[in-house]
PAFIGU-98755 format. One line per field, with one value per residue (C-alpha): x, y, z; residue in one letter; residue number from 1. Coordinates in Angstrom, 2 decimals. Example, Ala and Ser with C-alpha at 12.3 -4.5 7.8 and 13.67 -1.06 7.14 Angstrom:
BEGIN
x: c(12.30, 13.67)
y: c(-4.50, -1.06)
z: c(7.80, 7.14)
dolo: c(a, s)
palo: c(1, 2)
//
This chain:
BEGIN
x: c(-31.33, -27.71, -25.52, -24.59, -22.14, -18.89, -19.86, -19.71, -16.60, -15.00, -16.15, -14.71, -11.36, -10.94, -9.98, -7.85, -8.11, -8.57, -8.74, -9.34, -7.80, -7.89, -4.40, -4.56, -1.64, -0.33, 2.02, 4.55, 4.29, 7.75, 8.57, 11.25, 12.72, 14.44, 17.61, 18.69, 17.04, 19.46, 17.78, 20.10, 19.87, 23.51, 23.78, 25.41, 26.11, 24.63, 21.78, 18.25, 16.44, 12.91, 13.67, 15.29, 12.40, 9.72, 11.95, 11.89, 8.14, 7.49, 9.92, 8.84, 12.86, 15.68, 17.03, 19.75, 21.69, 24.69, 26.40, 27.08, 23.81, 21.98, 20.65, 16.95, 14.70, 13.44, 9.89, 7.07, 4.98, 1.76, 0.89, 4.36, 5.26, 7.75, 8.84, 10.57, 12.92, 12.61, 14.28, 13.94, 14.11, 14.99, 14.44, 16.87, 14.37, 10.91, 10.07, 9.34, 5.69, 4.07, 2.52, -0.14, 1.03, -0.56, 1.91, 1.72, 4.26, 4.54, 6.49, 7.32, 4.51, 3.57, 6.82, 8.93, 9.21, 9.32, 9.05, 10.78, 10.40, 13.15, 10.55, 10.24, 9.89, 6.66, 6.52, 4.09, 2.14, 0.37, -1.27, -2.92, -6.43, -9.16, -7.63, -4.40, -4.29, -2.03, -1.84, 0.03, 0.37, 2.55, 4.45, 4.66, 5.02, 6.37, 7.90, 6.69, 5.52, 1.52, -0.18, 1.79, -0.07, -2.12, -3.79, -5.16, -7.80, -6.82, -7.68, -5.98, -5.93, -4.27, -3.89, -2.02, -0.32, 0.50, 0.47, 2.05, 1.61, 3.75, 6.08, 4.27, 3.94, 2.87, 0.85, -2.53, -3.62, -1.89, -3.38, -2.80, -4.29, -5.79, -7.66, -9.27, -11.41, -11.96, -13.69, -13.44, -14.99, -12.51, -12.16, -10.53, -10.15, -8.44, -8.31, -6.52, -5.02, -4.13, -3.91, -2.98, -1.38, -1.55, -1.41, -0.93, -1.04, -0.01, -1.97, -0.76, -2.87, -6.67, -7.33, -5.93, -7.56, -6.90, -8.54, -9.41, -11.59, -12.55, -14.64, -16.11, -17.21, -17.87, -15.64, -16.40, -15.06, -14.46, -13.18, -12.72, -11.04, -9.62, -8.60, -8.10, -7.04, -5.74, -6.21, -5.85, -5.75, -5.96, -4.11, -4.32, -6.72, -7.31, -7.05, -10.37, -9.92, -11.72, -11.29, -12.70, -14.09, -15.31, -16.38, -18.09, -18.64, -16.99, -13.80, -14.48, -16.53, -19.45, -20.76, -20.16, -22.66, -20.68, -21.48, -19.84, -20.80, -19.75, -19.12, -17.64, -17.52, -15.48, -14.12, -12.92, -12.71, -11.68, -10.05, -10.63, -10.18, -10.00, -10.77, -12.22, -14.31, -14.02, -15.90, -15.69, -16.97, -18.15, -19.62, -20.39, -21.16, -23.15, -24.75, -25.57, -26.66, -27.86, -28.12, -25.55, -25.59, -24.08, -25.23, -24.09, -23.81, -21.94, -21.90, -20.09, -18.30, -17.54, -17.04, -16.20, -14.22, -15.13, -14.14, -14.64, -13.64, -16.35, -16.05, -16.07, -17.82, -18.87, -18.70, -20.25, -19.76, -21.44, -22.28, -23.95, -24.38, -25.39, -27.14, -27.97, -28.54, -31.64, -34.82, -33.93, -30.86, -30.82, -28.39, -29.66, -28.11, -29.32, -27.33, -28.04, -26.61, -26.14, -24.37, -23.01, -21.63, -21.66, -20.29, -18.92, -18.92, -20.03, -20.98, -23.99, -23.59, -25.81, -25.59, -27.59, -28.67, -29.55, -28.22, -28.70, -29.08, -25.72, -24.13, -25.69, -28.33, -32.17, -32.39, -33.69, -31.82, -32.97, -31.23, -32.50, -30.83, -32.25, -31.47, -30.97, -30.81, -28.15, -27.31, -26.48, -25.91, -25.17, -27.38, -30.55, -29.44, -30.00, -33.52, -35.17, -32.90, -32.21, -35.69, -35.61, -36.39, -32.75, -31.42, -30.91, -30.67, -29.73, -27.42, -25.93, -22.07, -21.86, -18.20, -17.32, -19.59, -18.38, -14.66, -14.04, -15.98, -13.96, -12.37, -15.61, -14.22, -10.72, -7.49, -5.72)
y: c(25.04, 23.75, 24.97, 21.97, 24.09, 22.84, 19.29, 20.15, 22.05, 18.96, 16.75, 19.45, 19.24, 15.78, 16.88, 15.54, 13.05, 9.42, 6.59, 3.13, 1.78, -0.73, -2.47, -2.72, -3.55, -2.54, -4.04, -1.31, -1.18, -1.62, -4.27, -2.48, -4.51, -2.75, -4.66, -2.39, -1.09, 1.97, 5.35, 6.75, 8.14, 7.57, 6.86, 3.71, 2.30, -0.92, -0.30, 0.12, 1.85, 2.75, 6.38, 5.67, 3.54, 6.20, 8.72, 6.26, 5.92, 9.73, 10.43, 7.49, 6.84, 5.72, 8.76, 6.15, 5.93, 8.09, 6.36, 3.00, 1.49, 2.60, 0.86, 0.19, -0.62, 2.37, 3.54, 3.44, 5.94, 3.72, 0.94, 0.19, -2.23, -1.59, -4.57, -4.21, -6.50, -7.74, -5.52, -2.13, 0.99, 3.86, 7.26, 10.12, 12.47, 12.82, 10.16, 11.74, 12.30, 10.11, 12.31, 11.59, 7.98, 4.53, 2.24, -0.65, -0.80, -4.38, -5.44, -9.12, -8.81, -7.16, -7.28, -8.25, -5.15, -1.93, 1.51, 3.72, 7.50, 7.99, 9.92, 12.91, 12.09, 11.55, 7.99, 7.35, 10.50, 10.78, 13.28, 12.52, 12.14, 9.57, 7.76, 7.13, 4.23, 3.66, 0.17, -0.73, -4.22, -6.26, -3.87, -2.18, 1.50, 3.22, 6.44, 8.68, 12.26, 11.66, 10.32, 7.17, 6.98, 9.63, 10.13, 13.17, 13.05, 9.53, 5.69, 4.16, 0.41, -0.96, -4.37, -6.43, -3.32, -2.40, 1.23, 1.59, 4.88, 4.36, 7.39, 9.19, 13.01, 16.19, 19.29, 19.81, 16.26, 12.82, 9.71, 6.77, 6.80, 9.80, 10.33, 13.37, 14.26, 17.59, 17.29, 13.62, 10.12, 8.17, 5.05, 3.89, 0.34, -1.08, -4.64, -7.09, -3.93, -3.02, 0.50, 0.87, 2.99, 6.61, 9.14, 12.57, 15.04, 18.03, 21.21, 21.64, 18.68, 19.09, 15.64, 12.26, 9.30, 5.87, 6.95, 10.47, 11.28, 14.53, 14.72, 17.53, 14.94, 11.08, 8.48, 4.85, 3.45, -0.46, -1.41, -5.00, -7.04, -3.94, -3.38, 0.05, 0.17, 2.49, 6.04, 8.44, 12.03, 11.95, 14.66, 16.99, 20.13, 20.12, 16.88, 14.81, 11.02, 8.87, 5.37, 6.48, 10.05, 11.22, 14.98, 16.71, 20.43, 21.62, 23.43, 24.62, 27.36, 26.52, 23.12, 21.58, 18.67, 15.29, 11.65, 8.64, 5.13, 2.81, -0.92, -1.64, -5.24, -7.31, -4.15, -3.85, -0.39, -0.35, 1.87, 5.42, 8.06, 11.79, 14.42, 16.65, 14.28, 10.64, 8.44, 4.88, 5.65, 9.22, 10.98, 14.57, 17.40, 19.93, 20.61, 23.77, 23.80, 20.44, 16.90, 15.18, 11.31, 8.99, 5.25, 1.77, -0.66, -1.58, -5.22, -7.91, -5.37, -4.27, -0.73, -0.69, 1.13, 4.67, 6.96, 10.75, 12.95, 14.48, 18.04, 16.56, 18.42, 15.29, 11.61, 8.72, 4.98, 5.24, 8.79, 10.65, 14.27, 16.19, 19.34, 21.58, 25.34, 26.04, 24.42, 23.03, 21.38, 18.10, 15.74, 12.20, 9.14, 5.71, 2.95, -0.75, -2.36, -6.18, -8.02, -4.91, -5.10, -1.64, -1.24, 2.37, 2.29, 5.84, 7.46, 6.95, 3.99, 5.77, 9.24, 10.42, 14.08, 16.52, 19.75, 22.19, 25.37, 24.61, 24.81, 28.11, 26.87, 25.93, 23.20, 19.55, 16.35, 12.62, 9.82, 6.40, 3.64, 0.22, -2.87, -6.19, -8.12, -9.35, -5.93, -5.71, -2.29, -1.89, 1.29, 2.72, 5.14, 2.60, 1.51, 3.44, 1.81, -1.89, -2.97, -6.44, -9.60, -10.56, -6.99, -6.49, -3.02, -2.14, -5.33, -5.24, -5.63, -6.15, -5.50, -7.91, -10.61, -10.75, -10.60, -13.82, -11.69, -8.58, -8.89, -9.46, -8.11, -6.93, -8.31, -8.97)
z: c(24.83, 25.01, 22.20, 20.15, 18.05, 20.05, 19.15, 15.36, 16.00, 17.49, 14.46, 12.12, 13.75, 12.26, 8.77, 6.21, 3.18, 2.31, -0.56, -2.76, -5.58, -8.66, -9.38, -13.00, -15.24, -18.63, -21.18, -20.73, -16.92, -15.18, -12.29, -10.19, -7.66, -4.63, -3.56, -0.72, 2.55, 2.28, 1.82, -0.73, -4.36, -5.64, -9.22, -10.59, -6.96, -7.56, -4.82, -5.99, -3.22, -2.69, -3.07, -6.38, -7.48, -6.70, -8.60, -11.74, -11.44, -11.17, -14.17, -16.47, -16.98, -15.00, -12.67, -11.37, -14.54, -14.50, -17.46, -16.02, -16.50, -13.54, -10.40, -11.00, -13.74, -15.54, -14.68, -17.08, -15.02, -15.89, -13.51, -12.52, -9.53, -6.84, -4.88, -1.65, 0.21, 3.71, 6.41, 7.72, 5.54, 7.83, 6.05, 6.23, 4.60, 3.41, 0.61, -2.83, -3.22, -5.86, -8.63, -11.38, -11.58, -10.97, -8.97, -6.62, -3.68, -2.34, 0.75, 1.99, 4.75, 8.06, 10.19, 7.44, 5.47, 7.76, 6.56, 9.38, 9.27, 12.12, 14.17, 11.52, 7.92, 5.56, 4.03, 1.29, -0.10, -3.51, -5.22, -8.67, -10.43, -10.48, -13.33, -11.00, -8.51, -5.59, -3.86, -0.76, 0.21, 2.89, 5.23, 8.46, 8.92, 11.97, 13.44, 10.77, 10.26, 10.11, 8.19, 7.30, 3.90, 2.29, -1.28, -2.79, -5.34, -6.34, -5.67, -2.86, -2.00, 1.23, 1.99, 5.02, 6.28, 9.88, 10.93, 14.15, 16.01, 18.85, 19.20, 16.36, 16.96, 15.01, 14.92, 13.97, 13.55, 14.14, 12.16, 10.18, 6.67, 5.18, 1.77, 0.13, -2.83, -4.35, -7.63, -8.75, -7.61, -5.89, -4.02, -0.81, 0.02, 3.32, 3.97, 6.43, 8.22, 11.93, 12.76, 16.29, 19.38, 18.57, 21.42, 22.31, 25.12, 23.39, 22.88, 19.61, 18.06, 17.14, 16.21, 16.48, 14.39, 12.75, 9.37, 8.16, 5.11, 3.60, 0.40, -1.85, -4.55, -4.14, -2.27, -2.37, 0.98, 1.46, 4.94, 5.54, 8.30, 9.85, 13.65, 14.97, 18.74, 21.18, 19.80, 22.79, 23.28, 27.17, 28.67, 25.79, 26.02, 22.34, 20.67, 19.90, 19.26, 16.45, 14.99, 11.62, 10.51, 7.30, 6.62, 3.81, 3.24, 6.54, 5.13, 1.72, 3.06, 0.44, 2.00, -1.40, -1.70, -1.66, -1.33, 0.66, -0.16, 2.71, 2.75, 6.26, 7.53, 10.00, 11.86, 15.35, 16.88, 20.52, 23.24, 21.76, 24.28, 24.75, 27.41, 24.49, 22.32, 21.21, 18.50, 17.22, 13.72, 12.88, 9.69, 9.40, 6.98, 5.60, 2.08, 0.34, -3.37, -3.71, -1.96, -0.14, 0.83, 3.05, 2.09, 2.60, 5.37, 8.44, 9.31, 11.59, 13.65, 17.10, 18.54, 22.22, 24.79, 23.57, 26.64, 26.96, 29.71, 31.98, 30.29, 26.67, 24.16, 22.24, 22.12, 20.54, 19.37, 15.93, 14.83, 11.91, 12.24, 9.24, 7.98, 5.08, 4.42, 2.40, 1.81, -1.60, -0.08, 1.59, 3.49, 3.33, 5.45, 4.59, 6.43, 6.86, 10.22, 10.84, 13.73, 15.54, 18.97, 20.48, 23.94, 24.17, 28.10, 28.92, 25.80, 23.55, 21.24, 18.62, 18.03, 14.82, 14.50, 11.83, 13.13, 10.26, 12.55, 14.17, 10.86, 10.27, 8.20, 7.87, 5.43, 5.69, 6.43, 7.18, 8.91, 8.33, 10.08, 9.07, 11.13, 9.57, 12.76, 15.24, 16.46, 20.43, 22.50, 26.12, 26.26, 25.06, 22.68, 19.68, 20.90, 17.95, 15.28, 16.45, 16.45, 14.75, 16.94, 17.00, 17.89, 21.88, 23.52, 27.18, 27.40, 30.90, 31.04, 27.38, 26.89, 29.85, 28.89, 25.14, 25.98, 23.69, 20.89, 21.49, 18.03, 16.29, 12.92, 12.43, 11.46, 14.70)
dolo: c(x, x, x, x, x, x, x, x, x, x, x, x, x, x, x, x, x, x, x, x, x, x, x, x, x, x, x, x, x, x, x, x, x, x, x, x, x, x, x, x, x, x, x, x, x, x, x, x, x, x, x, x, x, x, x, x, x, x, x, x, x, x, x, x, x, x, x, x, x, x, x, x, x, x, x, x, x, x, x, x, x, x, x, x, x, x, x, x, x, x, x, x, x, x, x, x, x, x, x, x, x, x, x, x, x, x, x, x, x, x, x, x, x, x, x, x, x, x, x, x, x, x, x, x, x, x, x, x, x, x, x, x, x, x, x, x, x, x, x, x, x, x, x, x, x, x, x, x, x, x, x, x, x, x, x, x, x, x, x, x, x, x, x, x, x, x, x, x, x, x, x, x, x, x, x, x, x, x, x, x, x, x, x, x, x, x, x, x, x, x, x, x, x, x, x, x, x, x, x, x, x, x, x, x, x, x, x, x, x, x, x, x, x, x, x, x, x, x, x, x, x, x, x, x, x, x, x, x, x, x, x, x, x, x, x, x, x, x, x, x, x, x, x, x, x, x, x, x, x, x, x, x, x, x, x, x, x, x, x, x, x, x, x, x, x, x, x, x, x, x, x, x, x, x, x, x, x, x, x, x, x, x, x, x, x, x, x, x, x, x, x, x, x, x, x, x, x, x, x, x, x, x, x, x, x, x, x, x, x, x, x, x, x, x, x, x, x, x, x, x, x, x, x, x, x, x, x, x, x, x, x, x, x, x, x, x, x, x, x, x, x, x, x, x, x, x, x, x, x, x, x, x, x, x, x, x, x, x, x, x, x, x, x, x, x, x, x, x, x, x, x, x, x, x, x, x, x, x, x, x, x, x, x, x, x, x, x, x, x, x, x, x, x, x, x, x, x, x, x, x, x, x, x, x, x, x, x, x, x, x, x, x)
palo: c(1, 2, 3, 4, 5, 6, 7, 8, 9, 10, 11, 12, 13, 14, 15, 16, 17, 18, 19, 20, 21, 22, 23, 24, 25, 26, 27, 28, 29, 30, 31, 32, 33, 34, 35, 36, 37, 38, 39, 40, 41, 42, 43, 44, 45, 46, 47, 48, 49, 50, 51, 52, 53, 54, 55, 56, 57, 58, 59, 60, 61, 62, 63, 64, 65, 66, 67, 68, 69, 70, 71, 72, 73, 74, 75, 76, 77, 78, 79, 80, 81, 82, 83, 84, 85, 86, 87, 88, 89, 90, 91, 92, 93, 94, 95, 96, 97, 98, 99, 100, 101, 102, 103, 104, 105, 106, 107, 108, 109, 110, 111, 112, 113, 114, 115, 116, 117, 118, 119, 120, 121, 122, 123, 124, 125, 126, 127, 128, 129, 130, 131, 132, 133, 134, 135, 136, 137, 138, 139, 140, 141, 142, 143, 144, 145, 146, 147, 148, 149, 150, 151, 152, 153, 154, 155, 156, 157, 158, 159, 160, 161, 162, 163, 164, 165, 166, 167, 168, 169, 170, 171, 172, 173, 174, 175, 176, 177, 178, 179, 180, 181, 182, 183, 184, 185, 186, 187, 188, 189, 190, 191, 192, 193, 194, 195, 196, 197, 198, 199, 200, 201, 202, 203, 204, 205, 206, 207, 208, 209, 210, 211, 212, 213, 214, 215, 216, 217, 218, 219, 220, 221, 222, 223, 224, 225, 226, 227, 228, 229, 230, 231, 232, 233, 234, 235, 236, 237, 238, 239, 240, 241, 242, 243, 244, 245, 246, 247, 248, 249, 250, 251, 252, 253, 254, 255, 256, 257, 258, 259, 260, 261, 262, 263, 264, 265, 266, 267, 268, 269, 270, 271, 272, 273, 274, 275, 276, 277, 278, 279, 280, 281, 282, 283, 284, 285, 286, 287, 288, 289, 290, 291, 292, 293, 294, 295, 296, 297, 298, 299, 300, 301, 302, 303, 304, 305, 306, 307, 308, 309, 310, 311, 312, 313, 314, 315, 316, 317, 318, 319, 320, 321, 322, 323, 324, 325, 326, 327, 328, 329, 330, 331, 332, 333, 334, 335, 336, 337, 338, 339, 340, 341, 342, 343, 344, 345, 346, 347, 348, 349, 350, 351, 352, 353, 354, 355, 356, 357, 358, 359, 360, 361, 362, 363, 364, 365, 366, 367, 368, 369, 370, 371, 372, 373, 374, 375, 376, 377, 378, 379, 380, 381, 382, 383, 384, 385, 386, 387, 388, 389, 390, 391, 392, 393, 394, 395, 396, 397, 398, 399, 400, 401, 402, 403, 404, 405, 406, 407, 408, 409, 410, 411, 412)
//
């Protein structure tokens, strides 16, 4: 029997974190208007920069006041809002990490406000608690140290953001947006967002993806009107590629039971390529000491152009690969699908497997995929799941015949 462990290891290389957010307000919240695209932190020079604004949020005070009144409004540290100007902010070093604070960062729109990492610097990073919210809206990110936006143990909301991967490089993993949860229930919401053009041929990269999620607790994930396009690990002997990936229990050494609740709608995931392994949307995990769950729905979305090399260890358009250790453990997947277009072109559109033994366990697992109709697949891998009268399987030349619908779902 073929050893499927390498397949699971491919999925496991996609680690890292991800997020959602509730953008609340309070009477004491500060509204900090950035009036300069410079990347400086000089007190009393009249320029309120993004770096200074974040410092004020973190401190809950005015760090820009050297005795002459300061440059920015003092931060409150609770539900502050930073408003960015139009133009390009090019960093000279990593932006300060946002601590246990709730803050919204609002730009003037995609292509109007640009955060440029100059090919080496981190942009927006946050580490807090489930009571903290980070909201990012109306901007473009480019040339950053990956990921462009990350949040650990806090809620993250992203709206009308472009994550441009052209020229982005790194080691370990390369990606756009990341969220992680260790002990607390958090939320990730991404809407009206375009993530695109990440590539690597380096042997120092293990994974390249648009969105990464790692979870040891509970993550509620809302993705709506999101496009993820042109993610490539071609030429790399080590890098697998994915549009979206979520992991549980694979990296803590304990298989901590964790849950994902998914609400995916109007997505376009296309042109995901790797010689090692490639996925459109993939969720994988192991549970020990209890039950883990992946529940929710994936609707009105397209996954196409998923290309894996002839020696790839793993590949799939839509994938759920799970397992559990002991008889009292369990990993339960229960997903509804509606109006999906799957045209992965050479890899299985549907890859749903309980692989407890390959995780070193012997526990149960179940994967239930319920079709609510209107699903199309260009191969037979979804036949057992797409069973409604309005579903169609083995549709020849689906990708070519649906070119006008190639962006069924997605923001661009």
